[in-house]
BAKELO-239554 format. One record per residue (C-alpha): residue number from 1; x, y, z. Coordinates in steps of 0.5 Angstrom, whole numbers. Last residue first. Example, Ala and Ser with C-alpha at 12.3 -4.5 7.8 and 13.67 -1.06 7.14 Angstrom:
residues 2
- 2,27,-2,14
- 1,25,-9,16
//
This chain:
residues 227
- 227,-145,164,-101
- 226,-147,168,-95
- 225,-150,175,-97
- 224,-151,179,-91
- 223,-148,174,-87
- 222,-142,177,-85
- 221,-140,181,-91
- 220,-133,181,-93
- 219,-133,176,-99
- 218,-126,175,-102
- 217,-127,174,-110
- 216,-122,170,-114
- 215,-118,171,-120
- 214,-112,170,-117
- 213,-109,167,-110
- 212,-104,162,-113
- 211,-99,168,-111
- 210,-100,167,-104
- 209,-103,173,-101
- 208,-99,179,-98
- 207,-99,185,-102
- 206,-106,187,-105
- 205,-110,181,-103
- 204,-108,182,-96
- 203,-108,189,-97
- 202,-115,189,-99
- 201,-117,184,-93
- 200,-115,189,-88
- 199,-118,195,-92
- 198,-125,192,-92
- 197,-124,191,-84
- 196,-122,199,-84
- 195,-128,201,-88
- 194,-132,198,-82
- 193,-137,193,-83
- 192,-145,195,-81
- 191,-147,192,-75
- 190,-152,186,-73
- 189,-147,181,-72
- 188,-150,176,-77
- 187,-152,180,-82
- 186,-159,178,-85
- 185,-163,184,-83
- 184,-158,189,-85
- 183,-159,190,-92
- 182,-167,191,-91
- 181,-166,195,-85
- 180,-161,200,-89
- 179,-166,200,-95
- 178,-171,202,-91
- 177,-167,207,-88
- 176,-166,210,-95
- 175,-158,210,-97
- 174,-154,216,-96
- 173,-150,213,-90
- 172,-148,207,-94
- 171,-145,211,-99
- 170,-142,216,-94
- 169,-139,209,-91
- 168,-140,204,-86
- 167,-140,198,-90
- 166,-146,194,-92
- 165,-143,187,-95
- 164,-136,188,-98
- 163,-134,184,-104
- 162,-127,184,-105
- 161,-123,183,-112
- 160,-117,179,-115
- 159,-112,180,-120
- 158,-105,177,-119
- 157,-100,179,-125
- 156,-95,174,-125
- 155,-94,175,-133
- 154,-97,168,-134
- 153,-103,170,-130
- 152,-105,177,-134
- 151,-110,174,-139
- 150,-113,169,-134
- 149,-113,174,-128
- 148,-116,179,-133
- 147,-122,175,-135
- 146,-123,173,-127
- 145,-123,180,-125
- 144,-127,183,-131
- 143,-133,178,-128
- 142,-132,181,-122
- 141,-133,188,-125
- 140,-139,186,-129
- 139,-143,184,-122
- 138,-141,191,-120
- 137,-143,194,-126
- 136,-150,191,-126
- 135,-151,192,-118
- 134,-150,199,-119
- 133,-154,199,-126
- 132,-160,197,-123
- 131,-160,200,-116
- 130,-165,196,-113
- 129,-160,190,-114
- 128,-162,183,-116
- 127,-157,180,-112
- 126,-150,177,-113
- 125,-146,183,-115
- 124,-150,187,-110
- 123,-145,184,-105
- 122,-140,189,-107
- 121,-134,189,-112
- 120,-128,193,-110
- 119,-122,191,-115
- 118,-115,189,-113
- 117,-109,189,-118
- 116,-103,186,-116
- 115,-96,186,-120
- 114,-91,182,-124
- 113,-84,181,-128
- 112,-83,189,-129
- 111,-85,189,-136
- 110,-91,185,-134
- 109,-93,190,-129
- 108,-91,196,-134
- 107,-97,194,-139
- 106,-101,192,-133
- 105,-102,199,-131
- 104,-106,202,-137
- 103,-110,196,-138
- 102,-112,195,-131
- 101,-114,203,-131
- 100,-118,202,-137
- 99,-122,196,-134
- 98,-123,200,-128
- 97,-125,206,-131
- 96,-130,202,-136
- 95,-134,199,-130
- 94,-135,203,-124
- 93,-134,210,-126
- 92,-136,210,-134
- 91,-142,205,-133
- 90,-144,209,-127
- 89,-143,216,-130
- 88,-147,213,-136
- 87,-153,211,-132
- 86,-153,217,-128
- 85,-153,221,-135
- 84,-159,217,-138
- 83,-163,219,-132
- 82,-166,213,-128
- 81,-174,213,-127
- 80,-176,206,-127
- 79,-171,203,-122
- 78,-172,209,-118
- 77,-166,213,-117
- 76,-161,211,-111
- 75,-155,214,-114
- 74,-149,210,-113
- 73,-142,212,-115
- 72,-135,208,-115
- 71,-128,209,-114
- 70,-124,202,-111
- 69,-120,200,-116
- 68,-114,198,-112
- 67,-107,198,-116
- 66,-101,195,-114
- 65,-94,195,-116
- 64,-94,202,-120
- 63,-89,205,-123
- 62,-88,213,-122
- 61,-94,216,-125
- 60,-94,220,-132
- 59,-96,214,-136
- 58,-101,212,-131
- 57,-105,219,-133
- 56,-103,218,-140
- 55,-107,212,-140
- 54,-113,215,-136
- 53,-114,221,-141
- 52,-119,217,-145
- 51,-123,215,-140
- 50,-124,222,-137
- 49,-130,219,-133
- 48,-125,218,-128
- 47,-124,225,-125
- 46,-117,226,-123
- 45,-114,230,-117
- 44,-108,226,-115
- 43,-106,227,-108
- 42,-99,224,-106
- 41,-99,220,-99
- 40,-106,220,-95
- 39,-111,225,-95
- 38,-114,230,-90
- 37,-117,237,-92
- 36,-123,234,-96
- 35,-121,231,-103
- 34,-124,231,-110
- 33,-124,227,-116
- 32,-120,222,-113
- 31,-113,219,-113
- 30,-109,217,-107
- 29,-102,215,-109
- 28,-99,211,-103
- 27,-91,209,-102
- 26,-92,203,-98
- 25,-89,203,-91
- 24,-94,198,-88
- 23,-98,204,-85
- 22,-98,207,-91
- 21,-102,201,-94
- 20,-107,201,-89
- 19,-108,209,-89
- 18,-109,208,-97
- 17,-114,202,-95
- 16,-118,206,-90
- 15,-118,212,-95
- 14,-121,208,-101
- 13,-126,204,-96
- 12,-129,211,-94
- 11,-126,217,-96
- 10,-121,221,-101
- 9,-118,215,-104
- 8,-123,213,-109
- 7,-118,210,-113
- 6,-112,207,-110
- 5,-105,207,-113
- 4,-100,203,-109
- 3,-92,204,-109
- 2,-87,199,-107
- 1,-81,202,-103
//
């Protein structure tokens, strides 16, 4: 049985992704800083801001076949009044932690002959996003995906990303109504994406896509940012 580590697995896209892998008979390691009563597989409570502890965290886990970098934070601060602690948390959780996780899991993947890594980006990576550092970290995450795909490709480690549009999660629900209306204005079918729809795409990249698919970002946005 193969093992997947899903970060931010306590809710939203992460929880839907954990459920999808579990339904396909994968061993699921669900990581989040807090959980509700329901979770999938083995629960790992860990704050990804503890960057220096990530290598030991991975060393203490069983071998990981697929890593899903899903955890992220967003604060909706005014662009000209973003607290420094919010900036640092966004950078740590959205960018530095995924990089540290990739560095940590890829060592074992290389020694075992391969693996898969999927990071959850956002359409905010392609636009001038009102949440400045959220958009900046998502754009950087997609660039990171290409860099690690090149670096790890000779070891049969596939590195890809998914860029969802507006998705029905707590993060989306917490947005101001004006922001929701703006982001939904160009969506073809007029509704937010379901977490399960993103999870289907993540599973394909994390388990089933051809080996020649690496270094790419798959859009799941239904017209919210056609490119």
